[in-house]
C-alpha positions as CSV (number, residue, x, y, z in Angstrom):
1,M,53.5,-6.6,85.4
2,A,50.5,-4.3,84.7
3,E,47.1,-5.9,85.1
4,L,43.7,-4.9,83.8
5,R,41.6,-3.6,86.8
6,L,38.5,-2.5,84.9
7,G,37.3,-2.5,81.3
8,P,37.7,-2.5,78.5
9,L,34.8,-0.2,77.6
10,L,34.1,0.5,74.0
11,R,32.9,4.1,74.2
12,Y,33.0,5.7,70.7
13,A,32.7,4.2,67.3
14,D,32.1,5.7,63.8
15,G,33.0,4.5,60.3
16,S,36.7,4.2,60.8
17,S,37.7,4.9,64.4
18,A,36.8,4.0,68.0
19,T,37.9,4.7,71.6
20,V,38.5,2.0,74.2
21,W,38.7,2.9,77.9
22,V,40.7,0.8,80.5
23,E,42.0,1.0,84.0
24,A,45.3,-0.7,84.8
25,S,47.0,-1.6,88.0
26,R,50.1,0.5,87.3
27,P,51.6,2.9,84.8
28,C,51.9,1.2,81.4
29,T,51.2,1.5,77.7
30,A,47.7,0.3,76.8
31,E,47.2,-1.0,73.3
32,V,44.2,-2.2,71.3
33,R,44.9,-4.6,68.5
34,C,42.2,-5.5,66.0
35,A,42.0,-8.4,63.6
36,G,43.0,-7.0,60.2
37,G,45.7,-4.7,61.5
38,A,43.9,-1.6,62.9
39,R,45.3,-0.6,66.3
40,G,45.8,2.2,68.7
41,E,47.9,2.8,71.9
42,S,48.1,5.3,74.7
43,R,50.2,5.7,77.8
44,T,48.2,5.6,81.0
45,F,47.5,8.8,83.1
46,Q,47.2,8.9,86.9
47,V,44.5,10.2,89.1
48,A,44.5,9.6,92.9
49,G,46.8,6.6,92.6
50,H,44.7,5.0,89.8
51,H,45.9,4.5,86.2
52,Y,43.7,4.9,83.1
53,A,44.0,5.1,79.4
54,L,41.6,6.0,76.6
55,V,42.9,4.4,73.5
56,A,42.0,5.8,70.1
57,V,41.8,3.1,67.4
58,T,42.2,4.1,63.8
59,G,42.3,2.4,60.4
60,L,39.0,0.5,60.8
61,T,37.0,-0.3,57.7
62,P,33.5,1.1,57.5
63,G,30.6,-1.4,57.8
64,T,32.7,-4.1,59.4
65,T,32.7,-6.1,62.7
66,T,36.2,-6.5,64.0
67,P,37.3,-8.6,67.0
68,Y,39.9,-6.9,69.2
69,E,42.3,-7.6,72.1
70,V,43.8,-5.4,74.8
71,Y,47.5,-5.4,75.7
72,L,49.3,-3.7,78.6
73,D,53.0,-3.4,78.0
74,D,52.7,-6.1,75.2
75,T,51.0,-8.6,77.5
76,R,47.5,-9.6,76.5
77,V,45.0,-8.9,79.2
78,W,41.7,-9.1,77.3
79,P,39.8,-11.3,76.6
80,L,40.1,-13.0,80.0
81,P,40.8,-16.7,79.6
82,D,38.8,-17.9,82.6
83,A,35.1,-18.6,83.2
84,P,32.7,-16.9,82.8
85,F,34.5,-14.8,80.2
86,S,35.7,-17.8,78.2
87,S,32.0,-18.5,77.4
88,F,31.4,-15.0,75.9
89,P,32.0,-14.3,72.2
90,P,35.0,-12.0,71.3
91,S,34.6,-8.3,72.0
92,V,34.2,-6.5,68.7
93,I,34.2,-3.0,67.2
94,R,31.3,-2.5,64.7
95,T,31.8,0.4,62.4
96,S,29.0,2.2,60.7
97,L,28.2,2.5,57.0
98,E,26.2,5.3,55.4
99,G,22.6,4.3,55.1
100,D,22.7,1.6,57.8
101,D,19.9,1.3,60.3
102,L,20.7,2.7,63.7
103,R,19.6,1.0,66.9
104,V,19.7,3.1,70.0
105,C,19.0,1.3,73.3
106,F,18.5,3.5,76.4
107,G,17.5,3.6,80.0
108,S,18.6,4.8,83.4
109,C,18.9,4.0,87.1
110,R,20.9,0.9,87.7
111,W,21.8,-0.5,91.1
112,A,24.7,-2.9,90.7
113,A,23.4,-6.4,90.4
114,P,24.2,-8.8,93.2
115,A,26.3,-11.9,92.7
116,A,24.6,-14.7,90.7
117,D,24.1,-16.8,93.8
118,E,22.5,-14.0,95.8
119,H,18.8,-13.0,96.0
120,D,18.0,-9.9,93.9
121,P,15.4,-7.8,95.7
122,V,14.5,-5.7,92.7
123,G,14.4,-8.5,90.1
124,P,16.6,-9.2,87.0
125,D,18.9,-6.6,85.7
126,A,17.8,-5.5,82.2
127,L,21.4,-4.8,81.0
128,D,22.5,-8.2,82.3
129,T,19.7,-9.8,80.4
130,L,20.5,-7.9,77.3
131,A,24.1,-9.0,77.5
132,G,23.0,-12.6,77.8
133,R,20.8,-12.4,74.7
134,I,23.6,-10.8,72.6
135,A,26.1,-13.4,73.9
136,A,23.8,-16.3,73.0
137,D,23.4,-15.0,69.4
138,A,26.5,-13.0,68.5
139,E,25.3,-12.6,64.9
140,G,21.8,-11.5,65.9
141,E,20.4,-8.1,66.6
142,R,22.3,-5.8,69.0
143,P,22.2,-2.1,69.7
144,D,24.6,0.2,67.8
145,V,24.9,2.3,70.9
146,L,23.8,2.2,74.6
147,V,22.5,5.6,75.9
148,L,22.7,5.5,79.7
149,L,20.7,8.4,81.1
150,G,21.9,8.8,84.6
151,D,22.4,7.0,88.0
152,Q,25.1,4.7,86.6
153,V,26.2,4.5,90.2
154,Y,24.5,5.3,93.5
155,A,26.8,7.3,95.8
156,D,24.1,7.7,98.4
157,E,22.5,4.2,98.4
158,T,25.4,1.7,98.7
159,S,25.0,-2.1,98.7
160,E,25.7,-4.4,101.7
161,D,29.0,-5.4,100.2
162,T,30.1,-1.8,99.7
163,R,29.0,-0.9,103.2
164,R,31.2,-3.7,104.6
165,W,34.1,-2.4,102.6
166,L,33.5,1.2,103.8
167,A,33.3,0.0,107.4
168,A,36.7,-1.6,107.1
169,R,38.1,1.7,105.8
170,R,36.5,4.2,108.2
171,D,34.0,4.7,111.0
172,L,30.5,4.7,109.5
173,S,29.1,6.6,112.5
174,D,30.8,9.7,111.2
175,P,29.1,11.6,108.3
176,P,28.4,10.7,105.5
177,G,28.0,7.3,107.0
178,S,27.4,4.5,104.5
179,Q,27.5,6.9,101.6
180,V,30.7,7.4,99.7
181,A,33.0,10.1,100.9
182,D,36.0,10.5,98.5
183,Y,37.5,9.5,95.1
184,E,38.7,6.1,96.3
185,E,35.2,5.2,97.5
186,Y,33.8,6.2,94.1
187,T,36.2,3.8,92.4
188,R,34.6,1.1,94.5
189,L,31.2,1.9,93.1
190,Y,32.4,1.5,89.5
191,Y,34.2,-1.7,90.3
192,E,31.1,-3.2,91.9
193,S,29.0,-2.1,88.9
194,W,31.2,-2.7,85.9
195,L,33.1,-5.8,87.0
196,D,29.7,-7.7,86.8
197,P,30.8,-10.2,84.1
198,E,27.7,-9.6,81.8
199,I,28.0,-5.9,82.1
200,R,31.8,-5.9,81.6
201,W,31.5,-7.9,78.4
202,L,28.5,-5.9,77.1
203,L,30.3,-2.6,77.6
204,S,33.3,-4.0,75.9
205,T,31.4,-4.7,72.7
206,V,28.6,-2.2,72.4
207,P,29.5,1.6,72.3
208,S,28.0,3.7,75.1
209,C,27.1,7.3,75.7
210,M,26.5,8.4,79.4
211,I,25.3,11.4,81.4
212,F,25.0,11.8,85.1
213,D,21.9,12.3,87.2
214,D,21.5,13.0,90.9
215,H,22.4,9.7,92.5
216,D,25.8,9.8,90.7
217,V,26.4,12.4,93.4
218,I,23.5,12.5,95.8
219,D,19.7,12.4,95.7
220,D,18.1,15.6,94.4
221,W,21.5,17.1,93.6
222,N,21.1,20.9,92.9
223,T,17.4,21.0,93.8
224,S,17.6,24.6,94.8
225,A,19.9,27.4,96.1
226,A,18.7,26.8,99.6
227,W,19.5,23.0,99.3
228,L,23.0,23.8,98.0
229,E,23.7,26.3,100.8
230,D,22.7,23.6,103.3
231,M,24.9,21.0,101.7
232,R,27.9,23.3,101.5
233,A,27.6,23.9,105.3
234,T,28.2,20.2,106.0
235,P,31.8,19.2,106.6
236,W,31.8,16.2,104.2
237,W,30.1,17.8,101.1
238,R,33.1,19.5,99.5
239,E,35.1,16.3,99.2
240,R,32.0,14.4,98.0
241,I,31.2,16.8,95.2
242,L,34.8,17.2,94.1
243,S,35.3,13.4,94.1
244,G,32.0,12.9,92.3
245,L,32.9,15.3,89.5
246,M,36.5,14.0,89.2
247,S,35.4,10.4,89.0
248,Y,32.6,11.2,86.6
249,W,35.1,12.9,84.3
250,V,37.4,9.9,84.4
251,Y,34.9,7.0,84.3
252,Q,32.1,8.4,82.2
253,H,32.7,11.8,80.5
254,L,36.0,11.2,78.7
255,G,34.5,8.3,76.8
256,N,31.7,10.5,75.5
257,L,34.1,12.5,73.4
258,S,35.2,11.7,69.9
259,P,38.9,11.3,69.1
260,A,38.9,14.7,67.4
261,E,37.4,16.3,70.6
262,L,39.9,14.5,72.8
263,A,42.8,15.8,70.7
264,T,41.8,19.4,71.4
265,D,40.6,19.1,75.0
266,P,43.0,21.1,77.2
267,L,42.1,19.3,80.4
268,Y,42.7,15.9,78.9
269,A,46.0,17.1,77.6
270,A,47.0,18.6,80.9
271,V,46.2,15.5,82.9
272,R,48.1,13.3,80.5
273,E,51.2,15.5,80.4
274,T,51.9,15.4,84.1
275,P,53.0,12.3,86.1
276,D,50.1,12.7,88.4
277,G,47.0,14.5,87.1
278,T,45.1,14.6,90.4
279,D,45.8,18.2,91.3
280,R,44.9,19.5,87.8
281,L,41.7,17.5,87.7
282,R,40.8,18.6,91.3
283,T,41.3,22.2,90.3
284,F,38.9,21.7,87.4
285,A,36.3,20.1,89.7
286,C,36.6,23.0,92.1
287,E,36.0,25.5,89.3
288,A,33.1,23.5,88.0
289,D,31.5,23.3,91.5
290,A,32.0,27.1,92.0
291,D,30.7,28.1,88.6
292,A,28.5,25.8,86.5
293,A,29.3,27.8,83.4
294,S,33.0,26.9,83.6
295,A,32.4,23.3,82.6
296,R,30.3,21.7,79.9
297,W,29.2,18.1,80.5
298,S,26.7,18.2,77.6
299,Y,27.9,16.8,74.2
300,R,26.9,15.9,70.7
301,R,27.2,12.7,68.7
302,D,26.2,12.3,65.1
303,F,25.3,8.9,63.8
304,G,24.9,9.4,60.0
305,R,21.7,11.3,59.7
306,V,20.7,10.9,63.4
307,R,21.9,13.6,65.9
308,L,22.1,12.9,69.6
309,L,22.4,15.8,72.0
310,M,23.1,14.7,75.6
311,V,22.1,17.6,77.9
312,D,23.3,18.1,81.4
313,S,20.2,18.8,83.5
314,R,22.0,18.6,86.8
315,A,25.2,20.6,87.0
316,A,24.3,23.3,84.5
317,R,21.4,24.7,86.6
318,V,20.9,28.3,87.7
319,L,19.4,28.0,91.2
320,Q,18.7,31.6,92.3
321,E,14.9,31.8,92.7
322,D,14.7,35.0,90.6
323,A,16.6,33.5,87.7
324,R,15.9,29.8,88.1
325,S,16.8,27.8,85.0
326,M,17.6,24.2,84.1
327,L,20.5,25.4,81.9
328,D,22.8,28.3,82.4
329,P,22.9,30.9,79.5
330,G,26.0,29.3,78.0
331,E,24.5,25.8,78.1
332,E,21.2,27.0,76.6
333,A,23.0,28.8,73.8
334,W,25.1,25.7,73.1
335,L,21.9,23.6,72.8
336,R,20.3,26.0,70.4
337,E,23.5,26.1,68.3
338,Q,23.8,22.3,68.1
339,V,20.1,22.0,67.1
340,R,20.4,24.6,64.4
341,D,23.8,23.5,63.0
342,E,23.3,22.0,59.6
343,R,19.7,21.4,60.5
344,G,18.8,19.7,57.2
345,S,21.6,17.2,57.6
346,Y,19.8,15.0,60.1
347,D,16.5,13.0,59.9
348,H,16.0,12.5,63.6
349,L,17.0,14.7,66.6
350,L,17.5,12.8,69.9
351,V,17.7,14.9,73.0
352,G,19.0,12.9,75.9
353,T,18.2,14.5,79.3
354,S,18.1,12.4,82.5
355,L,15.0,14.2,83.7
356,P,11.7,14.0,81.6
357,W,10.5,17.1,79.9
358,L,6.9,15.9,79.9
359,L,5.5,14.4,83.1
360,P,2.1,13.1,84.2
361,H,-0.1,16.2,84.2
362,L,-0.6,16.4,88.0
363,V,3.1,16.0,88.6
364,H,3.9,18.8,86.1
365,D,1.3,21.1,87.7
366,A,2.5,20.3,91.2
367,E,6.1,21.1,90.3
368,A,5.2,24.4,88.5
369,W,3.0,25.4,91.5
370,D,5.8,24.6,94.0
371,A,8.3,26.6,91.9
372,A,5.9,29.6,92.1
373,L,5.5,29.2,95.8
374,S,9.2,28.9,96.4
375,R,10.0,32.1,94.5
376,G,7.5,33.9,96.7
377,E,4.5,34.2,94.5
378,R,2.2,33.7,97.5
379,G,4.3,35.2,100.2
380,A,7.1,34.2,102.6
381,R,5.2,31.5,104.5
382,W,4.2,29.7,101.4
383,A,7.8,30.1,100.1
384,R,9.1,28.2,103.1
385,F,6.5,25.5,102.6
386,G,7.3,25.3,98.9
387,E,11.0,24.7,99.6
388,K,10.3,22.0,102.2
389,L,7.9,20.3,99.7
390,R,10.3,20.6,96.8
391,R,12.9,18.6,98.8
392,K,10.6,16.1,100.3
393,A,8.7,15.2,97.1
394,D,11.6,15.6,94.6
395,L,9.9,18.4,92.7
396,E,12.8,19.4,90.5
397,H,12.2,18.3,86.9
398,W,11.9,20.5,83.9
399,A,8.4,21.5,85.1
400,A,10.0,23.0,88.2
401,F,12.0,25.4,85.9
402,P,9.0,26.9,84.0
403,S,11.1,29.2,81.8
404,S,13.3,26.3,80.7
405,F,10.3,24.1,80.0
406,T,8.9,26.8,77.7
407,A,12.3,27.4,76.0
408,L,12.6,23.7,75.2
409,A,9.0,23.7,73.8
410,D,9.9,26.7,71.6
411,L,13.1,25.1,70.4
412,F,11.4,21.9,69.5
413,A,8.6,23.8,67.6
414,E,11.3,25.8,65.7
415,T,13.4,22.7,64.9
416,G,10.5,20.6,63.8
417,S,9.1,23.2,61.4
418,G,9.9,24.1,57.8
419,P,11.5,22.3,54.8
420,E,14.6,21.3,56.7
421,A,12.7,19.8,59.6
422,P,13.7,16.3,60.8
423,A,11.1,13.5,60.8
424,S,11.2,13.3,64.6
425,V,12.4,15.1,67.7
426,L,12.6,12.5,70.5
427,V,13.3,13.3,74.1
428,L,15.0,10.4,75.8
429,S,14.8,10.4,79.6
430,G,14.8,8.2,82.7
431,D,14.9,9.0,86.5
432,V,11.2,8.3,87.4
433,H,11.4,4.5,87.7
434,H,8.8,3.7,85.1
435,A,8.3,4.1,81.4
436,Y,5.8,5.9,79.2
437,V,5.4,7.8,75.9
438,A,3.9,11.3,75.8
439,E,3.2,13.5,72.8
440,P,2.8,17.3,72.9
441,T,0.6,19.5,70.7
442,W,0.9,23.2,70.1
443,P,-2.2,25.4,70.1
444,T,-1.1,27.1,66.9
445,G,-0.6,23.9,64.9
446,G,2.9,23.0,66.0
447,P,5.9,21.6,64.1
448,D,5.8,19.2,61.1
449,A,8.2,16.8,62.9
450,R,6.7,14.3,65.4
451,V,7.8,15.3,68.9
452,L,7.7,12.7,71.6
453,Q,8.8,12.2,75.2
454,L,10.2,8.7,75.6
455,T,10.9,7.8,79.2
456,C,12.5,4.5,80.3
457,S,13.5,3.7,83.8
458,P,14.7,1.7,85.7
459,V,17.3,-0.6,84.2
460,H,17.7,-2.3,87.6
461,N,15.8,-0.7,90.5
462,S,12.3,-0.5,91.9
463,V,9.4,1.8,92.7
464,P,7.1,1.5,95.7
465,G,3.5,0.5,95.1
466,Y,2.0,3.8,96.2
467,M,4.2,5.6,93.7
468,R,3.0,3.3,90.9
469,W,-0.6,4.3,91.9
470,G,0.4,7.9,91.9
471,F,2.0,7.8,88.5
472,R,-1.1,6.2,87.0
473,F,-3.4,8.6,88.7
474,G,-1.3,11.5,87.5
475,W,-2.5,11.1,83.9
476,S,-6.2,10.9,84.8
477,A,-8.9,13.5,84.3
478,P,-9.4,14.0,88.1
479,A,-5.6,14.5,88.4
480,R,-5.7,17.1,85.7
481,A,-8.5,19.0,87.4
482,L,-6.5,18.9,90.7
483,G,-3.4,20.1,88.8
484,R,-5.3,23.1,87.4
485,R,-6.4,24.1,90.8
486,L,-2.8,24.1,92.0
487,A,-1.7,26.1,89.0
488,R,-4.3,28.7,89.7
489,H,-3.3,29.0,93.3
490,G,0.3,29.5,92.3
491,R,-0.6,32.0,89.6
492,C,1.3,29.8,87.1
493,E,1.3,30.6,83.4
494,R,-0.2,28.0,81.2
495,P,2.4,25.9,79.5
496,P,2.9,26.5,75.8
497,V,2.0,22.9,74.9
498,K,-0.6,20.4,75.8
499,W,0.3,16.7,75.9
500,R,-1.2,13.3,76.3
501,K,0.0,9.9,77.2
502,K,0.5,7.6,74.1
503,G,1.7,4.5,76.0
504,G,2.3,3.3,79.5
505,P,2.9,3.6,82.3
506,W,5.0,0.5,82.4
507,F,6.7,-0.8,85.5
508,G,9.7,-3.2,85.8
509,N,13.3,-3.4,84.9
510,Q,13.3,-2.3,81.3
511,L,15.0,-0.9,78.2
512,M,13.7,1.0,75.2
513,T,15.2,0.6,71.7
514,L,14.8,3.0,68.8
515,T,15.3,1.6,65.3
516,L,16.0,4.5,62.9
517,R,15.9,3.9,59.2
518,G,15.9,6.9,56.9
519,R,13.0,9.0,58.1
520,S,11.3,6.1,59.8
521,A,11.5,5.4,63.5
522,R,10.2,2.4,65.5
523,L,10.2,2.0,69.3
524,R,10.3,-1.2,71.3
525,L,10.1,-1.6,75.0
526,E,11.4,-4.7,76.6
527,Q,11.3,-5.9,80.2
528,A,13.6,-8.3,82.0
529,R,12.0,-11.4,83.3
530,G,13.2,-14.0,85.8
531,N,13.9,-16.6,83.2
532,G,16.7,-14.5,81.7
533,V,14.8,-13.1,78.7
534,L,13.7,-9.7,77.6
535,V,10.0,-9.7,76.8
536,T,8.6,-7.1,74.4
537,V,5.7,-5.2,75.9
538,E,5.4,-2.5,73.3
539,D,6.4,-2.3,69.7
540,T,5.2,0.7,67.7
541,T,5.9,2.8,64.7
542,L,6.7,6.5,65.5
543,T,7.3,7.8,62.0
544,S,7.4,6.2,58.6
545,E,9.0,7.1,55.3
């Protein structure tokens, strides 16, 4: 009999359809049955000995909340009957209705939470805490979508439990040591993270959008061409990157797509049509690793009059120093096309990118300076220093790709101007293990829309005390003066925008929630506390009708 190994994850939901992802113990038919008769079913597909299904559910009624159950070969496997799941409310699919408010909850960087009876060295998990609040009041406020902005798993920083599991499988004295090495070990990371009871229930009942960041593969993934050359010279890297891309496609990327996109996706069709899709998916991963332009991990989701563009700021990079860019030409053209498509049809543009566009001023200037040194602006000796510093200090955000930083500023100015401009252009980011709000201004007047950088991280992680001091100092007047000196030394061009901090920095395990109603937008920042509650530390209006 087939058993449910992982899931269900409610990934996509609109006014009349949804997708639900599951992993089963053996080949079977997965079925989702909803109260009221809506349903969907799909045969599992196989990758590396694991069996998955992404079930498209149709026939849902707009503006309703519908409980659902999961069956494998006509045997009910969800909801689970035993504690702690018996104490959770039923998993539901909520469909949208035109004119409804939209609540978007977002954050990044989540270490898997330890068992309930173990000490948590980084404090309470914000997603666990959110799940507890929703479960305690099933009719109360909940997000309409979770936007998870990277580092959903940590391939290079494994837990004690995972290290013990790895040690029973192979010799940890051989590279890559206690980091994950292959697809099977990636599955272990997802089990550890997503079998957490609160997270499992939360992801079964709140739709989610995801994008990777570096730790989903390795710290500072794709920092530079020299970094990539060094990694490709190691004997374990190839299996690591291929397994990382394959597992990301299965566990995260597929669920980002709508039923219509899935129906026309050639790779999804090919993997499903063969008894074992491993080789086909591995070939795709090889092509994606060899040529970033051969795969697109970015995607678009429209929620009524809100457009979300999730942008790949890791795998799409061009790393050659003389052509360095955060996005390859095809990816950049895709982003412009999605922004411009039916521009007057959305009131808010959300751009999800794991790495912040706007950083504390000193950090921005240091990254731009280092990029100039690394491309040889001050000679070969400085270039070698710049590369070493880039890797040691993680100087690889948008500011480290100056042409891409400028292109994004120009795109936001264009998008936010004119009679069809949205009310807001909001950049959602994580990565930096703290939260803040920053607002740019353009020297020539700028767009009509309000443009903001909203950064929220971590969901469940930590930041050393010296880095907290550094992030605070980075916004100060002395830091800005120091940054200007670095920029002059690197002969850096002035950025096309200025910006200032409007809120923060805030430190702790936290989530931001946007509430979008018509052309109004409101932001709330909540932090998880040890008593199992989310405490509001910021609640502010961004735009109004």
